[in-house]
Structures are given as C-alpha cells and as structure tokens.
Backbone as JSON, one array per atom type, in Angstrom:
{
  "sequence": "MDLKEISNVKVFGGYIKQYNHMSKSVDGRMHFGVFVPPGKGKFPVLYYLSGLTCSPKNCIEKGGAFGAAAKAGIMLVFPDTSPRDCTIEGDRENWDFGVGAGFYVDATQEKWKKNYNMFSYVTKELPALIDSEFPSNGTKSITGHSMGGHGALICFLKNPDMYKSVSAFAPICNPCLCPWGEKAFLGYLGKERKEWTKWDATELVKTYSGSKCPILIDQGSADGFYKKKQLLPENFVKACEGANHPVKCRMQADYDHSYYFISTFMPEHIEFHAKALK",
  "N": [[0.85, -1.19, 0.0], [0.67, 2.12, -0.97], [1.08, 4.37, 1.06], [1.63, 7.27, 2.73], [2.53, 8.65, 5.75], [1.96, 11.88, 6.99], [1.59, 13.47, 9.25], [0.98, 13.12, 12.82], [-0.92, 13.55, 15.51], [-1.82, 13.82, 18.9], [-5.08, 14.07, 20.26], [-7.85, 14.75, 22.31], [-7.5, 12.23, 23.49], [-7.35, 10.5, 21.38], [-6.0, 10.14, 18.03], [-5.17, 12.41, 15.47], [-4.43, 11.94, 12.23], [-2.57, 12.54, 9.27], [-2.3, 11.87, 5.81], [-0.86, 11.0, 2.58], [-1.47, 9.47, -0.62], [-1.21, 7.37, -3.53], [-3.66, 7.67, -5.91], [-5.85, 5.79, -7.89], [-8.27, 6.6, -8.92], [-8.13, 9.37, -9.42], [-5.77, 9.56, -10.67], [-3.33, 10.4, -9.45], [-1.57, 11.72, -6.57], [-3.27, 11.86, -3.46], [-4.48, 13.66, -0.61], [-5.46, 13.08, 2.72], [-7.18, 13.13, 5.92], [-7.37, 11.36, 9.06], [-9.12, 10.7, 11.98], [-8.56, 8.76, 14.72], [-10.27, 7.39, 17.31], [-9.85, 7.17, 20.95], [-9.24, 3.98, 22.51], [-9.7, 0.39, 22.08], [-10.07, -2.08, 19.47], [-12.41, -2.04, 16.68], [-13.91, 0.65, 14.79], [-16.88, 2.53, 13.88], [-17.25, 4.73, 10.99], [-17.24, 8.16, 10.16], [-17.52, 10.16, 7.42], [-16.36, 13.3, 6.36], [-17.02, 15.78, 4.1], [-15.49, 18.47, 2.55], [-15.89, 22.0, 1.66], [-15.91, 24.41, -1.1], [-12.74, 25.54, -2.15], [-11.44, 24.43, 0.01], [-9.25, 22.27, 1.95], [-8.36, 19.1, 3.49], [-7.4, 20.12, 5.91], [-8.94, 22.28, 6.8], [-11.36, 21.54, 8.21], [-10.19, 19.79, 10.02], [-8.62, 21.51, 11.57], [-10.41, 23.5, 12.4], [-13.0, 22.56, 12.78], [-14.01, 21.46, 15.16], [-14.59, 18.81, 15.9], [-13.45, 16.65, 17.29], [-13.73, 16.09, 20.09], [-16.43, 15.25, 20.48], [-16.45, 13.07, 18.71], [-14.52, 11.41, 19.86], [-15.76, 10.79, 22.29], [-18.0, 9.4, 21.36], [-16.84, 7.27, 20.12], [-16.12, 7.17, 17.36], [-14.54, 6.99, 14.24], [-13.17, 9.57, 12.2], [-13.04, 10.75, 8.87], [-11.38, 12.78, 6.57], [-11.5, 13.73, 3.47], [-9.8, 15.22, 0.59], [-10.77, 18.0, -1.56], [-10.51, 17.96, -4.29], [-8.54, 16.7, -7.08], [-5.02, 17.41, -6.9], [-2.58, 16.82, -7.8], [-1.96, 17.11, -10.54], [-1.74, 18.6, -13.81], [-3.74, 20.69, -15.44], [-4.88, 22.7, -17.98], [-6.14, 25.8, -17.02], [-7.13, 24.95, -14.56], [-6.63, 26.27, -12.2], [-7.56, 28.8, -12.32], [-9.98, 29.76, -11.35], [-11.7, 30.13, -8.27], [-13.93, 28.65, -7.74], [-14.06, 26.49, -9.4], [-12.34, 23.69, -10.68], [-9.19, 23.14, -9.18], [-9.58, 22.46, -5.77], [-12.28, 22.45, -6.02], [-13.85, 20.18, -6.85], [-16.44, 19.18, -6.79], [-17.42, 16.66, -6.23], [-18.21, 14.89, -8.24], [-18.06, 12.5, -10.99], [-16.27, 13.33, -13.63], [-17.22, 13.78, -17.06], [-16.35, 15.09, -19.27], [-13.83, 15.49, -21.72], [-11.45, 16.89, -21.06], [-11.34, 16.78, -18.3], [-11.97, 14.24, -17.35], [-10.07, 12.24, -16.82], [-8.85, 12.83, -14.39], [-10.66, 14.13, -12.61], [-12.49, 12.58, -10.74], [-13.97, 12.52, -8.32], [-16.24, 11.51, -7.03], [-16.1, 8.7, -7.34], [-13.73, 8.38, -5.96], [-14.32, 9.18, -3.25], [-16.41, 7.48, -2.56], [-15.7, 4.88, -3.18], [-12.81, 4.19, -3.62], [-11.35, 5.5, -1.47], [-12.87, 4.69, 0.9], [-12.37, 1.88, 0.73], [-9.63, 1.82, 1.19], [-9.54, 2.91, 3.79], [-10.97, 0.95, 5.22], [-9.25, -1.2, 4.99], [-6.75, -0.42, 6.0], [-7.01, 0.89, 8.43], [-8.54, 0.96, 11.76], [-11.38, 0.27, 11.11], [-14.8, -0.69, 11.34], [-16.32, -1.15, 9.17], [-18.85, 0.01, 8.91], [-20.51, 3.02, 8.01], [-21.12, 6.59, 7.86], [-22.05, 9.83, 6.54], [-21.19, 13.29, 6.1], [-21.06, 16.85, 5.44], [-19.99, 20.12, 4.22], [-21.39, 22.88, 2.54], [-20.31, 22.84, -0.74], [-19.36, 20.34, -0.05], [-21.48, 19.47, 1.49], [-23.42, 19.14, -0.48], [-21.99, 17.07, -1.74], [-22.09, 15.06, 0.27], [-24.86, 14.56, 0.42], [-25.43, 13.61, -2.23], [-23.74, 11.38, -2.39], [-24.9, 9.73, -0.48], [-27.53, 9.44, -1.55], [-27.1, 8.32, -4.08], [-26.1, 5.89, -3.51], [-27.79, 3.69, -2.28], [-28.35, 2.65, 1.01], [-25.66, 2.32, 1.6], [-24.59, 4.08, 3.41], [-25.18, 4.7, 6.86], [-26.36, 7.0, 7.77], [-26.96, 10.5, 7.02], [-25.93, 13.9, 6.94], [-25.78, 17.52, 6.71], [-24.1, 20.67, 6.44], [-25.18, 23.77, 5.59], [-25.67, 23.0, 2.77], [-25.12, 22.84, -0.83], [-27.92, 22.47, -2.34], [-29.4, 22.18, -4.69], [-27.92, 22.04, -7.26], [-28.27, 22.17, -10.04], [-29.71, 24.45, -10.45], [-28.39, 26.67, -9.46], [-25.82, 29.25, -9.53], [-23.12, 28.36, -8.85], [-23.35, 25.55, -9.15], [-24.24, 25.29, -11.82], [-22.04, 26.28, -13.24], [-20.01, 24.44, -12.51], [-21.13, 21.96, -13.32], [-21.53, 22.32, -16.06], [-18.86, 22.52, -16.89], [-17.65, 20.08, -15.98], [-19.45, 18.06, -16.73], [-20.69, 18.68, -19.14], [-22.99, 20.03, -21.66], [-25.51, 18.85, -21.59], [-28.34, 18.93, -19.8], [-29.85, 16.91, -18.64], [-28.0, 15.08, -17.8], [-26.93, 16.43, -15.68], [-28.85, 16.22, -13.67], [-28.39, 13.78, -12.52], [-26.6, 14.21, -10.58], [-27.6, 15.84, -8.66], [-28.96, 16.56, -5.61], [-31.59, 17.34, -5.03], [-33.01, 16.39, -7.21], [-32.31, 13.67, -7.14], [-33.39, 12.64, -4.76], [-36.01, 12.27, -5.33], [-36.32, 9.85, -6.57], [-35.09, 8.04, -4.97], [-34.31, 4.87, -3.6], [-33.62, 3.56, -1.29], [-33.31, 2.84, 2.29], [-35.26, 4.99, 4.22], [-33.9, 6.87, 6.08], [-33.75, 9.57, 8.43], [-32.77, 12.83, 7.26], [-30.48, 15.28, 8.23], [-30.11, 18.74, 8.23], [-28.37, 21.75, 8.72], [-28.68, 25.24, 8.49], [-27.49, 28.51, 8.23], [-29.07, 31.6, 8.96], [-27.91, 34.02, 8.35], [-26.21, 33.56, 6.32], [-24.42, 34.51, 3.59], [-24.27, 33.24, 1.09], [-26.52, 31.68, 1.07], [-28.42, 33.7, 0.93], [-27.86, 34.64, -1.6], [-28.93, 32.71, -3.21], [-27.48, 30.39, -3.74], [-27.61, 28.0, -2.41], [-30.21, 26.89, -1.8], [-31.94, 25.31, 0.02], [-34.67, 25.06, 0.52], [-35.78, 24.02, -1.81], [-34.83, 21.41, -1.78], [-35.99, 20.41, 0.57], [-38.7, 20.54, -0.14], [-38.72, 18.65, -2.22], [-38.05, 16.35, -0.77], [-40.31, 16.16, 0.86], [-42.22, 15.63, -1.09], [-41.37, 13.12, -1.87], [-41.79, 11.69, 0.36], [-39.71, 11.48, 2.19], [-38.04, 11.63, 5.2], [-36.86, 14.69, 6.54], [-34.97, 17.06, 8.34], [-34.58, 20.35, 8.41], [-32.89, 22.8, 9.8], [-33.12, 26.14, 10.47], [-30.75, 28.29, 11.48], [-30.57, 30.97, 13.49], [-28.92, 33.95, 12.63], [-26.42, 32.82, 12.09], [-23.55, 32.35, 9.96], [-21.78, 31.27, 6.98], [-19.49, 30.07, 7.8], [-16.72, 28.36, 9.53], [-17.17, 28.95, 12.17], [-19.89, 28.68, 12.44], [-20.13, 25.93, 11.63], [-18.57, 24.58, 13.61], [-20.07, 25.11, 15.86], [-22.36, 23.51, 15.66], [-21.39, 21.03, 15.07], [-20.9, 19.01, 17.14], [-23.57, 18.15, 17.65], [-24.27, 17.05, 15.21], [-22.49, 14.9, 15.09], [-23.42, 13.39, 17.24], [-25.95, 12.79, 16.21], [-25.22, 11.09, 14.06], [-23.93, 9.09, 15.53], [-25.97, 7.69, 16.81], [-27.14, 6.35, 14.66], [-25.05, 4.77, 13.84], [-24.61, 2.86, 15.76]],
  "CA": [[0.0, 0.0, 0.0], [1.45, 3.36, -1.09], [0.44, 5.27, 2.02], [2.68, 8.02, 3.41], [2.06, 9.46, 6.87], [2.48, 13.24, 7.01], [1.6, 13.96, 10.64], [0.26, 12.3, 13.79], [-1.02, 14.41, 16.69], [-2.8, 13.34, 19.87], [-6.15, 15.02, 20.58], [-8.97, 14.11, 23.01], [-7.18, 10.84, 23.77], [-7.13, 9.78, 20.12], [-4.95, 10.7, 17.17], [-5.51, 12.91, 14.14], [-3.32, 11.58, 11.37], [-2.72, 12.98, 7.89], [-1.61, 10.98, 4.88], [-1.14, 11.06, 1.15], [-1.35, 8.17, -1.27], [-1.47, 7.38, -4.97], [-5.06, 7.32, -6.2], [-6.2, 5.39, -9.26], [-9.46, 7.34, -9.36], [-7.77, 10.7, -9.9], [-4.48, 9.44, -11.35], [-2.37, 11.26, -8.78], [-1.55, 11.58, -5.11], [-4.35, 12.52, -2.73], [-4.25, 13.94, 0.8], [-6.65, 12.94, 3.58], [-6.95, 13.04, 7.35], [-8.14, 10.35, 9.79], [-9.1, 10.74, 13.44], [-8.81, 7.46, 15.35], [-10.61, 7.71, 18.71], [-9.2, 6.31, 21.95], [-9.87, 2.69, 22.73], [-9.27, -0.75, 21.28], [-11.07, -2.65, 18.59], [-12.71, -1.34, 15.44], [-14.84, 1.75, 14.99], [-17.61, 3.05, 12.71], [-16.56, 5.84, 10.35], [-17.99, 9.3, 9.64], [-16.79, 10.92, 6.4], [-16.7, 14.73, 6.28], [-16.62, 16.35, 2.82], [-15.3, 19.91, 2.69], [-16.46, 22.89, 0.66], [-15.09, 25.09, -2.11], [-11.4, 26.06, -1.81], [-10.92, 23.83, 1.23], [-8.47, 21.04, 1.99], [-8.71, 18.41, 4.74], [-6.97, 20.86, 7.09], [-9.93, 23.25, 7.28], [-12.19, 20.96, 9.27], [-9.3, 19.25, 11.04], [-8.14, 22.58, 12.44], [-11.43, 24.45, 12.85], [-14.34, 21.97, 12.79], [-14.48, 21.15, 16.51], [-15.24, 17.5, 15.84], [-12.74, 15.54, 17.92], [-14.25, 15.75, 21.4], [-17.66, 14.46, 20.33], [-16.12, 11.8, 18.05], [-13.83, 10.58, 20.85], [-16.77, 10.33, 23.24], [-18.89, 8.46, 20.69], [-16.09, 6.15, 19.56], [-16.29, 7.22, 15.91], [-13.46, 7.49, 13.4], [-13.51, 10.61, 11.25], [-12.19, 10.79, 7.69], [-11.45, 14.08, 5.91], [-10.89, 13.71, 2.14], [-9.58, 16.49, -0.08], [-11.9, 18.46, -2.36], [-10.22, 17.8, -5.72], [-7.14, 16.33, -7.35], [-4.05, 18.51, -6.9], [-1.33, 16.3, -8.34], [-2.08, 17.05, -12.0], [-1.69, 19.92, -14.44], [-4.77, 20.83, -16.47], [-4.99, 24.11, -18.33], [-7.29, 26.5, -16.47], [-7.67, 24.37, -13.33], [-6.35, 27.14, -11.06], [-7.95, 30.17, -12.68], [-11.2, 30.15, -10.63], [-11.79, 29.51, -6.95], [-15.13, 27.81, -7.66], [-14.0, 25.44, -10.42], [-11.0, 23.16, -10.79], [-8.53, 22.77, -7.93], [-10.35, 22.85, -4.6], [-13.71, 22.56, -6.37], [-14.17, 19.0, -7.66], [-17.89, 18.99, -6.74], [-17.75, 15.27, -5.89], [-18.79, 14.19, -9.39], [-17.13, 11.87, -11.91], [-16.35, 14.15, -14.85], [-17.39, 13.09, -18.34], [-15.75, 15.88, -20.34], [-12.51, 14.96, -22.05], [-10.37, 17.61, -20.37], [-11.37, 16.57, -16.86], [-12.43, 12.9, -16.94], [-8.98, 11.4, -16.35], [-8.47, 13.15, -13.02], [-11.72, 14.64, -11.73], [-13.42, 11.5, -10.41], [-14.05, 12.6, -6.86], [-17.31, 10.65, -6.52], [-15.53, 7.36, -7.22], [-12.7, 8.41, -4.93], [-14.83, 9.24, -1.87], [-17.38, 6.41, -2.28], [-15.15, 3.55, -3.44], [-11.39, 3.99, -3.38], [-10.94, 5.88, -0.12], [-13.42, 3.76, 1.91], [-11.67, 0.6, 0.68], [-8.35, 2.04, 1.86], [-9.81, 3.09, 5.22], [-11.38, -0.33, 5.8], [-8.14, -2.16, 4.98], [-5.54, 0.07, 6.65], [-7.33, 1.53, 9.69], [-9.45, 0.13, 12.55], [-12.78, 0.5, 10.73], [-15.65, -1.89, 11.4], [-17.03, -1.28, 7.91], [-20.07, 0.8, 8.86], [-20.14, 4.42, 7.76], [-22.07, 7.66, 7.61], [-21.39, 10.9, 5.79], [-21.65, 14.65, 6.3], [-20.22, 17.78, 4.7], [-20.32, 21.54, 4.27], [-21.48, 23.64, 1.29], [-20.08, 21.87, -1.81], [-19.26, 19.04, 0.6], [-22.84, 19.06, 1.87], [-23.91, 18.57, -1.75], [-21.34, 15.78, -1.92], [-22.63, 14.09, 1.22], [-26.23, 14.19, 0.02], [-25.48, 12.77, -3.44], [-23.13, 10.09, -2.08], [-25.94, 8.96, 0.21], [-28.68, 9.15, -2.4], [-26.69, 7.51, -5.22], [-25.64, 4.6, -3.0], [-28.78, 3.3, -1.26], [-27.99, 1.8, 2.14], [-24.22, 2.26, 1.85], [-24.34, 4.88, 4.61], [-26.21, 4.56, 7.89], [-27.01, 8.29, 7.99], [-26.39, 11.62, 6.28], [-26.28, 15.24, 7.38], [-25.06, 18.53, 5.94], [-24.06, 22.05, 6.91], [-25.35, 24.73, 4.49], [-25.31, 22.33, 1.52], [-25.63, 23.24, -2.15], [-28.96, 21.45, -2.42], [-30.02, 22.07, -6.01], [-26.88, 22.65, -8.1], [-28.75, 22.42, -11.4], [-30.4, 25.74, -10.51], [-27.63, 27.76, -8.83], [-24.64, 29.6, -10.33], [-21.99, 27.47, -8.6], [-23.6, 24.24, -9.74], [-24.3, 25.41, -13.27], [-20.67, 26.44, -13.74], [-19.29, 23.18, -12.32], [-21.72, 20.88, -14.12], [-21.22, 22.59, -17.47], [-17.45, 22.2, -17.12], [-17.3, 18.67, -15.74], [-20.43, 17.12, -17.27], [-21.13, 19.07, -20.47], [-24.16, 20.88, -21.84], [-26.78, 18.12, -21.46], [-28.82, 19.11, -18.43], [-30.34, 15.64, -18.09], [-26.87, 14.48, -17.1], [-26.74, 17.16, -14.43], [-29.8, 15.77, -12.65], [-27.85, 12.58, -11.87], [-25.67, 14.66, -9.54], [-28.32, 16.89, -7.94], [-29.69, 15.91, -4.51], [-33.02, 17.64, -5.12], [-33.55, 15.46, -8.2], [-32.06, 12.28, -6.76], [-34.25, 12.18, -3.66], [-37.33, 11.94, -5.88], [-36.33, 8.45, -7.02], [-34.25, 7.25, -4.05], [-34.98, 3.59, -3.31], [-33.07, 2.92, -0.09], [-33.97, 3.08, 3.57], [-35.53, 6.42, 4.36], [-33.48, 7.4, 7.37], [-33.88, 11.03, 8.44], [-31.67, 13.67, 6.83], [-30.34, 16.46, 9.06], [-29.44, 19.88, 7.6], [-28.35, 23.03, 9.42], [-28.45, 26.37, 7.59], [-27.47, 29.79, 8.92], [-29.93, 32.62, 8.34], [-27.08, 35.14, 7.91], [-25.29, 33.03, 5.32], [-24.51, 35.3, 2.37], [-24.49, 32.38, -0.08], [-27.94, 31.34, 1.12], [-29.16, 34.87, 0.45], [-27.6, 34.76, -3.04], [-29.59, 31.58, -3.88], [-26.51, 29.36, -4.12], [-27.78, 26.79, -1.6], [-31.57, 26.45, -2.13], [-32.42, 24.18, 0.83], [-36.13, 24.91, 0.42], [-36.07, 23.13, -2.94], [-34.57, 20.03, -1.35], [-37.02, 20.04, 1.55], [-39.93, 20.31, -0.9], [-38.57, 17.38, -2.93], [-38.14, 15.3, 0.25], [-41.71, 16.03, 1.26], [-42.91, 14.96, -2.19], [-40.94, 11.71, -1.91], [-42.05, 11.13, 1.69], [-38.42, 11.17, 2.83], [-37.92, 12.53, 6.37], [-35.75, 15.63, 6.55], [-35.06, 18.15, 9.3], [-33.74, 21.46, 7.99], [-32.96, 23.76, 10.91], [-32.61, 27.46, 10.17], [-30.07, 28.76, 12.69], [-30.62, 32.44, 13.44], [-27.74, 34.82, 12.64], [-25.17, 32.13, 11.74], [-23.12, 32.54, 8.57], [-21.36, 30.09, 6.23], [-18.11, 29.82, 8.2], [-16.48, 27.3, 10.51], [-17.8, 29.3, 13.45], [-21.2, 28.01, 12.33], [-19.95, 24.48, 11.6], [-18.08, 24.08, 14.89], [-21.15, 25.23, 16.84], [-23.33, 22.42, 15.54], [-20.72, 19.76, 14.79], [-21.18, 17.95, 18.13], [-24.92, 17.63, 17.46], [-24.25, 16.19, 14.02], [-21.82, 13.64, 15.45], [-24.38, 12.64, 18.07], [-26.96, 12.29, 15.26], [-24.66, 9.94, 13.35], [-23.6, 8.04, 16.48], [-27.17, 6.88, 17.03], [-27.34, 5.5, 13.49], [-23.89, 3.89, 13.65], [-24.52, 1.87, 16.83]],
  "C": [[0.88, 1.24, 0.0], [0.79, 4.43, -0.23], [1.53, 5.95, 2.84], [2.08, 8.88, 4.52], [2.76, 10.81, 6.87], [2.59, 13.77, 8.43], [0.75, 13.05, 11.5], [0.25, 13.06, 15.11], [-2.11, 13.87, 17.62], [-3.8, 14.44, 20.2], [-7.32, 14.27, 21.19], [-8.73, 12.61, 23.2], [-6.97, 9.98, 22.55], [-6.04, 10.45, 19.32], [-5.54, 11.18, 15.85], [-4.27, 12.73, 13.27], [-3.61, 12.07, 9.96], [-1.79, 12.18, 6.99], [-1.73, 11.51, 3.46], [-0.88, 9.7, 0.54], [-1.61, 8.34, -2.76], [-2.87, 6.87, -5.22], [-5.23, 6.94, -7.66], [-7.36, 6.22, -9.79], [-9.1, 8.68, -9.99], [-6.4, 10.73, -10.58], [-3.45, 10.41, -10.77], [-2.43, 11.06, -7.28], [-2.67, 12.42, -4.49], [-3.99, 12.61, -1.25], [-5.54, 13.7, 1.56], [-6.22, 12.89, 5.03], [-7.84, 11.97, 7.97], [-8.0, 10.62, 11.29], [-9.46, 9.35, 13.95], [-9.07, 7.72, 16.83], [-9.86, 6.8, 19.68], [-9.96, 5.0, 22.1], [-9.34, 1.62, 21.8], [-10.41, -1.25, 20.41], [-11.27, -1.82, 17.34], [-13.86, -0.37, 15.64], [-15.65, 2.03, 13.72], [-16.94, 4.34, 12.22], [-17.55, 6.9, 9.88], [-17.1, 10.07, 8.68], [-17.29, 12.35, 6.39], [-16.14, 15.28, 4.97], [-16.61, 17.87, 2.91], [-15.83, 20.69, 1.5], [-15.43, 23.51, -0.26], [-13.85, 25.72, -1.49], [-10.74, 25.33, -0.66], [-10.03, 22.62, 0.95], [-8.89, 20.29, 3.25], [-8.38, 19.22, 6.0], [-8.03, 21.8, 7.64], [-10.76, 22.69, 8.42], [-11.34, 20.36, 10.37], [-8.93, 20.33, 12.05], [-9.24, 23.44, 13.04], [-12.81, 23.84, 13.08], [-14.88, 21.61, 14.16], [-15.12, 19.79, 16.65], [-14.67, 16.46, 16.8], [-13.3, 15.14, 19.28], [-15.48, 14.86, 21.31], [-17.37, 13.11, 19.69], [-15.41, 10.86, 19.02], [-14.83, 9.98, 21.84], [-17.66, 9.25, 22.63], [-18.16, 7.24, 20.14], [-16.24, 6.04, 18.06], [-14.99, 7.7, 15.26], [-14.0, 8.57, 12.49], [-12.54, 10.57, 10.08], [-12.46, 12.08, 6.94], [-10.77, 13.99, 4.54], [-10.6, 15.13, 1.64], [-10.76, 16.79, -1.0], [-11.7, 18.33, -3.87], [-8.86, 17.14, -5.87], [-6.26, 17.58, -7.27], [-2.73, 18.11, -7.56], [-1.42, 16.1, -9.86], [-2.02, 18.48, -12.53], [-2.67, 19.95, -15.6], [-4.92, 22.32, -16.75], [-6.28, 24.71, -17.77], [-7.77, 25.99, -15.13], [-7.41, 25.2, -12.08], [-6.76, 28.6, -11.31], [-9.15, 30.67, -11.88], [-11.28, 29.42, -9.3], [-12.96, 28.53, -6.84], [-15.2, 26.77, -8.77], [-12.55, 24.99, -10.58], [-10.44, 22.79, -9.44], [-9.29, 23.33, -6.73], [-11.84, 22.89, -4.83], [-14.14, 21.41, -7.27], [-15.63, 18.63, -7.69], [-18.33, 17.54, -6.56], [-18.53, 14.56, -7.0], [-17.68, 13.39, -10.08], [-17.28, 12.58, -13.25], [-16.48, 13.28, -16.09], [-16.73, 13.83, -19.49], [-14.27, 15.54, -20.49], [-11.39, 15.6, -21.23], [-10.23, 17.2, -18.91], [-11.53, 15.11, -16.44], [-11.31, 11.98, -16.46], [-8.72, 11.59, -14.86], [-9.63, 13.49, -12.09], [-12.83, 13.6, -11.55], [-13.57, 11.4, -8.9], [-15.16, 11.73, -6.27], [-16.78, 9.23, -6.33], [-14.49, 7.3, -6.1], [-13.31, 8.33, -3.53], [-15.81, 8.12, -1.55], [-16.81, 5.01, -2.45], [-13.69, 3.43, -2.98], [-10.98, 4.33, -1.95], [-11.57, 4.99, 0.95], [-12.74, 2.39, 1.91], [-10.32, 0.7, 1.39], [-8.54, 2.15, 3.37], [-10.14, 1.75, 5.87], [-10.22, -1.32, 5.88], [-6.95, -1.73, 5.83], [-5.76, 0.69, 8.02], [-8.35, 0.69, 10.46], [-10.93, 0.47, 12.32], [-13.57, -0.8, 10.85], [-16.52, -2.04, 10.16], [-18.33, -0.52, 7.81], [-19.7, 2.27, 8.75], [-21.35, 5.31, 7.58], [-21.31, 8.8, 6.96], [-22.03, 12.25, 6.07], [-20.74, 15.57, 5.49], [-20.78, 19.18, 4.75], [-20.34, 22.13, 2.87], [-21.35, 22.7, 0.09], [-19.97, 20.46, -1.24], [-20.58, 18.54, 1.14], [-23.56, 18.48, 0.67], [-23.31, 17.19, -1.95], [-21.89, 14.72, -1.0], [-24.02, 13.62, 0.81], [-26.24, 13.29, -1.21], [-24.8, 11.43, -3.2], [-24.13, 9.17, -1.4], [-27.04, 8.53, -0.75], [-28.34, 8.27, -3.6], [-26.21, 6.12, -4.81], [-26.58, 4.11, -1.9], [-28.22, 2.29, -0.26], [-26.5, 1.58, 2.31], [-23.89, 2.97, 3.16], [-25.51, 4.73, 5.58], [-26.99, 5.86, 8.1], [-26.29, 9.35, 7.18], [-26.84, 12.93, 6.92], [-25.46, 16.23, 6.57], [-25.15, 19.89, 6.62], [-24.13, 22.95, 5.67], [-25.02, 24.12, 3.13], [-25.82, 23.04, 0.27], [-26.65, 22.17, -2.54], [-29.5, 21.19, -3.82], [-29.08, 22.67, -7.06], [-27.3, 22.9, -9.55], [-29.31, 23.83, -11.57], [-29.64, 26.87, -9.83], [-26.35, 28.03, -9.62], [-23.43, 28.7, -10.11], [-22.16, 26.14, -9.32], [-23.61, 24.28, -11.25], [-22.9, 25.5, -13.87], [-19.91, 25.11, -13.65], [-19.82, 22.09, -13.23], [-21.46, 21.08, -15.61], [-19.78, 22.19, -17.78], [-17.14, 20.72, -17.01], [-18.19, 17.69, -16.51], [-20.94, 17.47, -18.66], [-22.46, 19.79, -20.48], [-25.5, 20.17, -21.59], [-27.27, 18.15, -20.02], [-29.42, 17.84, -17.82], [-29.24, 14.91, -17.34], [-26.64, 15.16, -15.75], [-27.63, 16.61, -13.31], [-29.32, 14.52, -11.91], [-26.93, 12.92, -10.71], [-26.29, 15.76, -8.68], [-29.21, 16.25, -6.88], [-31.19, 16.15, -4.61], [-33.71, 16.75, -6.15], [-33.42, 14.01, -7.75], [-33.02, 11.78, -5.69], [-35.63, 11.77, -4.17], [-37.45, 10.49, -6.29], [-35.5, 7.54, -6.12], [-35.0, 6.01, -3.58], [-34.49, 2.91, -2.04], [-33.88, 3.2, 1.15], [-34.11, 4.58, 3.79], [-35.2, 6.92, 5.77], [-33.52, 8.93, 7.31], [-32.61, 11.73, 7.98], [-31.65, 14.93, 7.69], [-29.55, 17.53, 8.3], [-29.5, 21.07, 8.55], [-27.96, 24.12, 8.43], [-28.49, 27.66, 8.39], [-28.3, 30.84, 8.21], [-29.14, 33.81, 7.82], [-26.04, 34.72, 6.88], [-25.46, 33.8, 4.01], [-24.77, 34.47, 1.13], [-25.92, 31.86, -0.12], [-28.78, 32.49, 0.55], [-29.0, 35.06, -1.06], [-28.15, 33.59, -3.86], [-28.6, 30.56, -4.44], [-26.85, 28.01, -3.49], [-29.15, 26.13, -1.78], [-32.07, 25.26, -1.3], [-33.93, 23.98, 0.75], [-36.52, 23.98, -0.73], [-35.88, 21.66, -2.55], [-35.62, 19.56, -0.36], [-38.34, 19.74, 0.84], [-39.87, 18.97, -1.63], [-38.65, 16.21, -1.95], [-39.58, 15.07, 0.67], [-42.51, 15.31, 0.18], [-42.58, 13.49, -2.29], [-41.19, 10.99, -0.6], [-40.76, 10.67, 2.35], [-38.21, 12.14, 3.99], [-36.67, 13.41, 6.31], [-36.01, 16.68, 7.61], [-34.06, 19.21, 8.87], [-33.91, 22.58, 9.01], [-32.34, 25.09, 10.48], [-32.05, 28.06, 11.45], [-29.88, 30.27, 12.61], [-29.24, 33.07, 13.58], [-26.41, 34.12, 12.37], [-24.86, 32.31, 10.26], [-22.67, 31.22, 7.96], [-20.02, 29.53, 6.72], [-17.98, 28.63, 9.14], [-16.89, 27.69, 11.92], [-19.17, 28.64, 13.53], [-21.04, 26.49, 12.42], [-19.55, 23.95, 12.97], [-19.14, 24.17, 15.99], [-22.06, 24.01, 16.84], [-22.7, 21.06, 15.23], [-20.98, 18.69, 15.85], [-22.57, 17.34, 17.98], [-24.99, 16.7, 16.25], [-23.57, 14.86, 14.34], [-22.71, 12.78, 16.33], [-25.49, 12.03, 17.19], [-26.46, 11.04, 14.55], [-24.35, 8.78, 14.3], [-24.78, 7.12, 16.75], [-27.41, 5.9, 15.89], [-26.23, 4.46, 13.34], [-23.76, 2.83, 14.73], [-24.82, 0.47, 16.29]]
}
C-alpha cells in the first residue's frame, strides 16, 4: 500500500493523522486526514466532505469534531476536495471550479475525466483504503459543508444503504439551478442538463430507493451564499416532502457560512450519526 504518513497528533485521547497516497481514481496523489478515537477494537466511520477552496486541514483545524467523536467512539475521515497532483490548463484560474472545487462528481468531459473522479474516490477507493488500513468496522455515515454538503447528500442518495445516515451544513442542495452548480456541471459534465440531474440531490431524492433514514441539515440565516440563492435548501425540503423522505432542515438564526457556524453544531451532528452507527 502506497500510504505516506504526514503527521500524527494526539487530541482528546485519540490521534488525528494525515496521509497522502497514490489514487487510481484521480491518477495522482491525494491527501486525507483520519481521526482514530481512543480505545481498542474497530470503529464506525464518519466521512466529512469539505467545501469550495478547502483542503482536509480546514475541518481538522477548525471543525471542533474531535471531542464528540472521541466520546462516541467514531473514526472521522477528511478527504480532499479535488485532485491537486495534476496539471490541467485552467484548473487554477477560478476559486469555484478546478482545484479545490471538484464537486464530488465523476467528470465526463474529455479535459477533466482522467483526473476529476471525486465521486468514485470518496465512495469507493478511499473507503476501501480506510477499511483495509485503519481500525474501521465497515459501517459508515457521511456529512459535509457547502459543496461538501452537496457531496454528502449525493453520495448517500446515489448509494442506497451504503451509509447509515447523512447530514449537511449549508449544503448546495439544487446545483442544477444555482450559479456554482451550473458552472461546475457545465465544465465537468457538459451541456446536457439531463446528465446534471444525476448529480443533484433535489432530483435524486425523488427516485431514491433505499432506507428512508432522516436527513439532518443546518443552515445559517445570515449566510450570504444562502441569500444569493446558491444553496436552495427549500427546494430540497420540498422534494423530500414529495418523496415522503424525512428531513429536518434547521434554520439557525444569525449564523453565517463559516467554521464558526460548523463548529457550533458539529457535536450535534456527530451525536446524530452516532445513534445510526450503533
């Protein structure tokens, strides 16, 4: 296994470790973090998908997740948000497309399809690595923020019963209809909008066939991206209601889009997942 340890730091009795490895999905080296809680034996795993411009370090350093995860006996995994070990013309020209903005899709367009396969990476390759190289018991849940909230929702909805639970912080809920999503989908998936719906949580929940476990979403009322119609949680809630899929979308007064918001509610999200992972 081509797995290189970058750092290993003790926190809340466990260890937050960072690694890189060669990924077949993205044809390059990828960086990720793993929190292993204190104790012996194997643990369930909660995957956290980060948002635009972020790396695994954002949530590792600012997410406030380790205390609750240590108490619950849950491993945490922090993947990166895009390939970085490749050179593609234009991939660093925009903060909301290319490097740091993989949108957790498998690209179909010629320029991007060799490397930008983040969906396959976070749902297949990385979990296989985690299950083989770390003390995972094979059960998993998923959460994420903004673009990563979109990623968490589509990973859950496109893989019925793979995850025990799903939650999201200020997710991009309906990317087919928001500027961020339109830009990313046009670039990675092409002009055919029918293809876009395969990667949009608001569309996917309408035909989801797995166990209808409750979905938890927190959204800040002072979030500037919410006000600019980038997130569209109301569209997702309406689609869930139409599909009879339980969802709790909590509007949190005066919170913004930052890690101050995420760290405030992170312990509650971990407790939510802990109940499902027992």
